[in-house]
C-alpha positions as a printed Julia matrix, in Angstrom:
553×3 Matrix{Float64}:
 133.27  162.58   79.02
 135.37  161.15   81.67
 137.03  164.47   82.51
 133.61  166.15   82.89
 132.9   163.38   85.44
 135.81  164.03   87.21
 135.13  167.35   87.27
 131.87  167.11   88.71
 133.24  164.68   91.17
 135.78  167.1    92.6
 133.71  170.42   92.72
 131.05  167.55   94.71
 133.97  166.83   97.12
 135.41  170.28   97.74
 131.34  170.9    98.63
 130.94  168.41  100.96
 134.33  169.41  102.88
 133.52  173.48  102.56
 130.13  172.45  104.44
 131.69  170.34  107.05
 130.86  171.37  110.58
 133.96  171.74  112.97
 133.54  171.54  116.65
 136.27  172.01  119.05
 136.28  170.8   122.94
 138.71  170.63  126.04
 138.58  167.79  128.93
 138.74  170.62  131.38
 137.43  174.07  131.64
 140.06  175.0   134.0
 143.94  174.04  134.77
 146.52  174.86  136.88
 149.73  176.46  135.18
 152.07  173.56  134.24
 149.37  170.79  133.65
 148.46  169.86  130.74
 145.0   169.53  128.92
 143.54  167.82  125.85
 142.05  169.9   123.09
 139.74  167.77  120.45
 139.15  169.25  116.96
 136.01  167.24  115.35
 134.76  167.31  111.81
 131.91  165.89  110.98
 132.73  164.63  107.43
 136.18  162.18  106.75
 138.48  164.83  105.19
 142.31  164.88  104.79
 142.61  168.48  105.47
 144.65  169.01  108.92
 143.78  172.01  111.25
 146.01  174.96  111.25
 146.97  174.8   115.09
 149.77  177.4   114.07
 147.56  180.22  115.92
 147.88  178.05  119.5
 151.33  178.86  119.75
 150.99  182.35  121.07
 149.69  181.08  124.56
 150.5   177.1   124.57
 153.05  174.78  124.64
 151.9   171.99  121.76
 152.88  168.3   122.88
 151.4   165.01  121.32
 148.94  164.91  118.59
 146.75  161.98  117.46
 143.75  161.36  115.02
 140.79  158.83  114.66
 138.71  158.28  111.76
 134.98  157.26  112.56
 132.18  155.59  110.21
 128.7   154.93  111.16
 125.68  153.5   109.57
 121.89  154.14  111.09
 119.32  153.46  109.32
 121.23  153.16  106.14
 122.28  156.25  105.98
 126.38  156.71  106.45
 127.76  159.33  108.77
 131.49  159.8   108.85
 134.01  161.8   111.17
 137.58  162.68  111.78
 138.74  163.93  115.37
 142.17  165.22  116.11
 143.9   165.27  119.37
 146.0   167.54  120.83
 148.01  167.83  124.03
 148.31  171.28  125.23
 150.06  173.29  128.08
 149.34  177.02  128.75
 152.11  179.37  128.59
 150.47  181.92  131.25
 147.6   181.99  133.63
 144.43  184.13  133.58
 141.45  183.21  131.12
 142.71  182.38  127.66
 140.07  181.94  124.57
 141.62  179.27  122.42
 140.76  180.9   119.19
 138.91  179.27  116.14
 141.0   176.53  114.8
 141.28  176.53  110.75
 139.97  173.39  108.94
 139.84  173.5   105.21
 137.65  176.4   104.47
 135.88  176.25  107.86
 136.56  177.4   111.41
 136.17  175.68  114.94
 134.5   177.73  117.82
 136.5   179.65  120.25
 136.99  177.81  123.81
 137.43  179.17  126.94
 140.09  178.08  129.67
 141.08  179.53  132.59
 144.45  178.8   133.79
 145.2   179.1   137.74
 148.25  179.57  139.63
 149.77  176.4   140.73
 147.91  175.53  144.01
 150.24  172.96  145.28
 154.13  172.82  145.21
 155.83  169.11  145.32
 157.25  168.75  148.82
 161.04  169.27  148.57
 161.92  166.23  146.13
 159.37  164.12  146.41
 158.67  161.65  143.76
 155.56  160.81  144.9
 152.98  162.9   146.79
 149.03  163.4   147.43
 147.17  166.6   147.41
 143.46  167.08  147.88
 141.15  170.17  147.89
 137.73  170.91  148.34
 135.84  173.92  145.93
 134.03  175.15  149.09
 134.73  175.12  153.06
 131.44  176.74  154.08
 127.91  175.57  151.93
 124.39  174.73  152.3
 122.85  171.73  152.87
 122.35  169.6   150.08
 124.68  171.79  148.23
 127.24  169.97  145.9
 131.19  169.8   147.52
 133.43  168.99  144.9
 136.43  167.03  146.79
 139.45  166.89  144.58
 142.35  164.33  144.88
 145.42  164.27  142.84
 148.26  161.93  142.84
 151.87  163.23  141.55
 154.28  160.33  140.61
 157.53  161.05  139.02
 158.89  157.71  139.11
 157.16  154.16  138.16
 155.26  152.38  141.07
 153.85  148.89  141.68
 151.0   147.46  143.53
 149.2   150.78  143.55
 146.32  151.1   146.12
 144.25  154.48  146.6
 141.76  154.57  150.03
 139.22  157.09  149.6
 139.14  159.24  152.99
 136.35  158.85  155.58
 133.51  161.37  155.83
 132.3   161.85  159.42
 129.98  164.61  161.21
 126.82  165.42  159.27
 125.11  162.91  157.35
 126.3   162.92  153.44
 125.53  161.32  150.29
 128.49  160.77  147.96
 128.66  160.52  144.06
 131.39  160.07  141.63
 131.79  162.76  139.62
 132.79  161.43  136.34
 135.81  159.02  135.28
 139.77  159.39  136.53
 141.58  161.42  134.34
 145.36  161.35  133.47
 147.45  164.26  132.42
 151.0   165.86  133.3
 152.35  168.67  135.04
 155.96  170.1   135.82
 156.46  171.37  139.16
 159.59  173.43  139.92
 161.27  171.94  136.59
 160.56  168.17  137.54
 157.7   166.17  135.43
 155.23  164.4   137.34
 152.26  162.0   135.96
 148.96  162.72  137.89
 146.21  161.19  138.23
 142.99  162.95  139.18
 139.72  161.67  140.89
 136.48  163.99  141.78
 134.19  163.21  144.4
 130.76  164.83  144.6
 129.54  165.27  148.55
 125.98  166.43  149.39
 125.69  167.17  152.84
 121.91  166.38  154.13
 121.67  168.14  157.36
 123.38  171.22  158.82
 126.6   170.78  161.07
 129.81  169.99  159.99
 131.54  167.22  158.03
 135.24  166.31  158.57
 136.96  164.7   155.58
 140.33  162.27  156.65
 143.27  162.26  154.61
 143.59  160.09  151.06
 145.71  157.24  151.46
 147.77  155.82  148.26
 149.65  152.82  148.87
 152.35  151.72  146.29
 155.77  150.38  145.96
 158.5   152.8   144.12
 160.64  151.59  141.51
 163.93  153.94  141.71
 167.38  152.87  140.35
 165.95  149.68  139.05
 165.49  148.56  142.98
 161.8   148.8   144.47
 161.1   149.68  147.62
 158.78  148.21  150.23
 155.28  149.58  150.29
 154.98  153.13  151.43
 152.17  155.24  152.12
 151.54  159.1   151.06
 148.39  160.83  152.47
 146.73  164.3   151.21
 145.97  167.01  154.0
 142.26  166.65  155.74
 139.44  169.25  155.72
 136.94  170.76  157.24
 133.41  171.93  155.88
 130.76  173.65  157.97
 127.4   173.38  156.44
 124.37  175.73  156.62
 120.98  175.22  157.3
 118.37  176.6   154.08
 118.25  179.97  154.01
 114.12  181.62  153.71
 112.35  181.57  150.21
 112.61  184.6   148.26
 109.62  187.04  148.88
 108.1   186.65  145.41
 108.09  182.79  145.79
 107.51  182.17  149.48
 106.62  178.33  148.61
 109.64  177.64  146.61
 111.24  174.52  146.86
 114.97  174.26  147.75
 117.2   173.59  144.85
 121.15  174.73  145.37
 122.95  174.68  142.47
 125.62  176.18  139.91
 123.19  176.74  137.14
 119.43  176.06  136.31
 118.19  176.0   133.19
 114.57  175.5   131.77
 113.48  174.83  128.15
 110.75  173.38  126.14
 109.94  171.35  122.94
 106.53  170.63  121.2
 105.73  167.73  119.09
 104.82  170.18  116.33
 105.78  173.91  115.36
 102.48  176.43  115.45
 100.47  178.22  118.45
  97.05  176.53  116.71
  95.64  173.02  117.22
  92.06  171.95  116.86
  90.0   171.06  119.56
  90.17  167.53  120.67
  93.25  167.11  118.99
  96.64  166.39  121.46
  99.38  168.4   121.44
 102.62  167.16  123.41
 105.07  169.67  125.49
 108.05  168.56  127.0
 109.8   170.45  129.64
 113.48  170.19  130.81
 114.96  171.2   133.96
 118.76  170.79  134.53
 120.81  171.84  137.69
 124.55  171.53  137.45
 125.51  170.91  140.87
 122.77  168.74  141.76
 121.65  165.11  141.44
 118.4   164.36  139.06
 116.49  163.13  142.15
 116.69  166.52  143.58
 115.36  168.55  141.38
 111.89  169.04  141.68
 108.68  168.51  139.65
 107.12  171.39  137.38
 103.31  171.72  138.25
 101.88  173.34  135.77
  98.58  176.06  136.68
  95.15  174.96  135.38
  94.34  176.63  132.27
  90.38  176.91  131.47
  89.64  174.97  128.08
  92.78  173.14  128.51
  93.16  169.67  129.95
  96.38  168.61  130.69
  97.91  164.51  131.12
 101.35  164.17  132.59
 103.25  161.85  131.96
 106.06  159.49  134.04
 109.24  161.68  133.91
 112.93  161.01  132.9
 116.04  161.34  135.08
 119.54  161.38  133.74
 122.78  162.87  134.6
 125.57  164.46  132.75
 129.4   164.98  134.01
 130.75  168.75  133.63
 133.84  170.26  134.82
 131.88  171.86  137.52
 130.2   168.49  138.66
 127.24  166.38  138.12
 124.46  168.19  135.69
 121.12  166.53  137.04
 118.47  166.26  134.35
 114.9   165.94  135.03
 112.27  166.24  131.86
 108.45  166.09  131.72
 106.2   165.66  129.42
 102.45  166.47  128.97
  99.46  165.82  126.68
  97.48  168.98  126.06
  93.82  168.52  124.91
  91.74  171.87  123.72
  88.69  171.34  125.07
  86.76  174.51  123.27
  87.44  176.74  120.98
  89.09  180.11  121.41
  92.35  181.86  122.43
  94.19  181.15  125.48
  97.82  181.61  127.71
  99.86  179.19  128.98
 101.38  180.82  132.12
 105.0   181.21  132.53
 106.99  179.0   134.7
 109.01  180.32  137.62
 111.82  177.93  139.19
 113.44  180.02  142.23
 116.96  178.22  142.93
 120.03  179.32  145.18
 122.88  180.35  143.46
 125.92  178.31  145.42
 128.79  180.44  144.28
 126.77  183.96  144.37
 124.9   182.96  147.73
 121.43  184.45  146.43
 118.43  183.35  145.25
 118.1   183.51  141.12
 114.81  182.16  139.26
 114.86  180.47  135.77
 111.95  181.52  133.96
 110.07  180.25  130.52
 107.96  183.24  129.05
 104.04  182.62  128.59
 102.91  181.41  125.51
  99.46  182.13  123.6
  97.69  178.81  122.62
  94.78  179.32  119.62
  91.93  176.25  119.75
  90.32  175.91  116.38
  87.0   174.28  116.27
  87.11  170.66  115.13
  86.4   170.59  111.03
  87.08  172.96  108.82
  84.05  174.75  108.18
  83.64  177.92  110.69
  81.38  177.55  113.45
  78.24  180.24  112.68
  77.82  183.36  115.65
  74.32  183.01  115.5
  71.03  181.56  114.13
  68.16  183.03  112.49
  65.2   183.15  113.71
  62.13  181.44  112.32
  59.84  184.88  111.89
  62.81  186.36  110.46
  63.28  183.39  107.98
  59.17  183.67  106.88
  59.66  187.11  105.64
  62.89  186.63  103.31
  62.91  185.93   99.71
  62.99  181.9    99.51
  66.41  181.88   97.68
  67.74  183.74  101.01
  65.33  181.89  103.32
  67.0   178.35  101.71
  70.26  179.27  102.43
  69.53  180.42  106.25
  67.67  177.35  106.97
  70.43  175.04  105.02
  72.95  177.22  107.27
  70.8   176.74  110.82
  70.62  173.08  110.05
  74.31  172.78  109.62
  74.9   174.94  112.87
  72.47  172.41  114.49
  74.23  169.23  113.35
  77.7   170.7   113.97
  76.48  171.29  117.82
  75.44  167.93  117.76
  78.93  166.73  116.49
  80.65  168.92  119.38
  78.19  167.47  121.68
  79.44  163.91  120.86
  83.05  165.24  120.87
  82.7   166.28  124.43
  81.03  162.86  125.3
  83.81  160.88  123.61
  86.72  163.02  125.75
  84.39  162.48  129.38
  84.45  158.97  128.16
  87.82  158.75  127.86
  88.3   160.82  130.96
  86.62  158.04  132.88
  88.22  154.89  131.28
  91.92  156.48  131.83
  90.24  157.02  135.69
  89.11  153.82  136.08
  92.42  152.2   134.39
  94.44  153.72  137.55
  95.82  151.74  140.32
  93.38  150.88  142.97
  95.19  152.32  145.71
  96.16  155.54  143.78
  94.29  158.92  145.15
  93.39  162.08  143.04
  95.67  164.13  145.4
  98.51  161.45  146.25
 101.11  163.31  148.45
 104.43  163.66  146.65
 106.55  160.37  146.9
 109.8   160.29  148.88
 112.84  161.3   146.97
 114.81  157.89  146.28
 118.14  159.34  148.05
 115.65  160.24  151.15
 114.73  156.87  151.49
 118.38  155.68  150.65
 119.51  157.86  153.71
 116.4   156.53  155.55
 117.85  152.67  155.15
 121.49  153.67  155.71
 120.48  155.39  159.3
 118.3   151.7   160.21
 121.51  150.01  159.01
 124.0   152.43  161.57
 121.56  152.18  164.25
 121.25  148.1   164.06
 125.31  148.05  163.53
 125.74  149.94  166.45
 123.37  147.49  168.74
 124.96  144.05  167.19
 121.57  143.58  165.38
 122.5   141.22  162.37
 119.58  140.43  160.72
 118.15  144.08  161.08
 121.74  145.46  159.28
 120.85  142.82  156.71
 117.5   144.33  156.46
 118.08  147.77  156.01
 121.12  147.29  153.56
 119.04  145.09  151.12
 116.53  147.73  151.03
 119.22  150.59  150.57
 120.78  148.22  147.49
 116.99  147.86  146.19
 117.14  151.8   145.57
 120.86  152.29  144.5
 120.49  149.15  141.86
 116.76  148.47  140.81
 117.35  146.76  138.0
 120.11  144.66  139.17
 119.15  144.22  142.89
 122.08  142.31  145.08
 120.53  139.36  147.11
 123.17  139.49  150.0
 125.18  141.82  151.82
 128.03  140.11  150.21
 127.47  141.09  146.86
 126.78  144.75  147.79
 130.25  144.6   149.63
 131.64  144.28  146.13
 130.0   147.61  144.84
 131.32  149.96  147.16
 134.34  151.26  148.79
 136.43  150.62  151.41
 136.08  149.99  154.49
 132.53  149.79  154.03
 133.3   146.73  151.6
 135.22  145.09  154.27
 132.73  145.32  157.03
 129.96  144.03  154.93
 132.31  141.2   154.32
 132.73  140.68  157.74
 129.12  140.53  158.33
 128.43  138.08  155.47
 130.9   135.47  156.7
 129.49  135.63  160.24
 126.25  135.16  158.95
 127.04  132.48  156.8
 130.35  130.92  157.15
 131.4   127.99  158.97
 131.76  127.73  162.62
 130.89  130.78  165.02
 132.71  134.12  163.75
 132.6   137.77  165.48
 132.03  141.01  163.64
 132.57  144.63  164.58
 129.12  146.69  164.79
 131.09  149.66  165.97
 133.55  149.51  162.81
 130.59  148.62  160.41
 128.52  151.61  161.94
 131.71  153.91  161.24
 132.04  152.66  157.93
 128.53  153.45  156.72
 128.47  156.84  157.51
 130.67  157.6   154.31
 131.43  155.35  151.21
 131.11  155.61  147.71
 129.12  153.61  145.16
 131.46  151.93  142.63
 131.16  151.8   138.98
 130.49  148.67  137.38
 133.82  148.62  135.72
 135.46  149.08  138.89
 133.27  146.69  141.61
 135.82  144.11  143.26
 138.68  145.62  141.08
 140.14  148.0   143.73
 143.7   147.3   143.17
 143.26  148.42  139.36
 142.18  151.94  140.62
 143.53  154.09  139.76
 145.31  153.28  136.91
 148.69  154.56  138.24
 151.71  153.55  135.93
 153.68  156.64  134.54
 154.07  157.25  130.47
């Protein structure tokens, strides 16, 4: 009996392993030749069978590896997973497909990666140097520009500090496009530790923007001796910003949406194309744009449909970070209520957008969908009611049946009328509970990023005029929009959350306003610093000396 139980347990274990899902992913979809990248293989069950990575030897050098087991309990359900991590370096350039990796009886998904020729060579025998690059030197208003800074170090450094560039010219918004990355590279046979930071720039007007060199300062350790503080700079860049092109002929009212990729999809609260009249059905529409911030994604205006009431909910905005930059996501939710029985069609949804890589208009489409509204209740509604004279001439049994059917039809119509009155009451209640100042056709709210740009413009004007109070009021308004849940109450607090040189200028303004004795502040320098800066993440705020973690392995 014991042996039978053991056999059953072994069969169950093998079966659970056989159905384990295996997923492969990389930290970057594009790398230079002789740059390392990370491959992760994740199995959704904690099994001891290691992946067979021998298939990687043809195209990659395999470096260090590690594994991690994870166990989580959600609502009493225990789930386990295991992750294997490998450091890889490509042997050739071009598009390479990482083949499916066998794990026991399962296999991972193939992963595509692009390996480029090295875009930068070390200056002579330099042990430390800085490289910067942009993905577009000519683009359109509000289109994403990815600015990448790479710090190469072949020797240890002490007291590292990275000063991001100043961006002048046209008005821009600046966002950090993810966390810093650290990897290894080999240039001319010399190994380097590389720290990479990516910044997303969104020009708000046509013209040109100038990006000054990024500065890396550190003391270098050579032969057991440490040097004085040295400065290393990258190249400068200029980007031409073109005005928005005219909308496509088929969509003359198209909202300007420049991106690398736009997708639209829908979800429903329940399956099926039939709903009962008066019963709500929830429809969720998700619009995502790769290369655009979430506040720039337009709302989807659903056209009216006869026989259907639509009630929109508050949209959900969020973002994710991918290799090609920031992906903004907007999710709108609608409650649909059928008013009368019958079949109706939800029109197709078209979202025009500008492809910044191809330089042409494209349209994201959601096809039309048919929806059947059933009468309220289970019994069908009679098409006609017999006339009284006809009833008098029919046999008694049939006449009684027809009279009963007519009575049922009468009460059903009464029930439908009461249901319609209930819906009207519900609409009136909803209308009366709205805020007093809200109008039915309220103009679209100004996006937060445009209000922030206006506040920054007011702050620069006040700084140029040495208007202390004006600068503080404008910056506090900007901060209220930037951190609505944790709004700073002073200019000094804002200084701890932004990059240099704006942080230093704001601290000088705060000291001049509240410090002991009369102090001066440089309005021109503050106005210049306000033209280009970055918002620091929480873990980086006030800790510039720790950014980036520039210590070689």
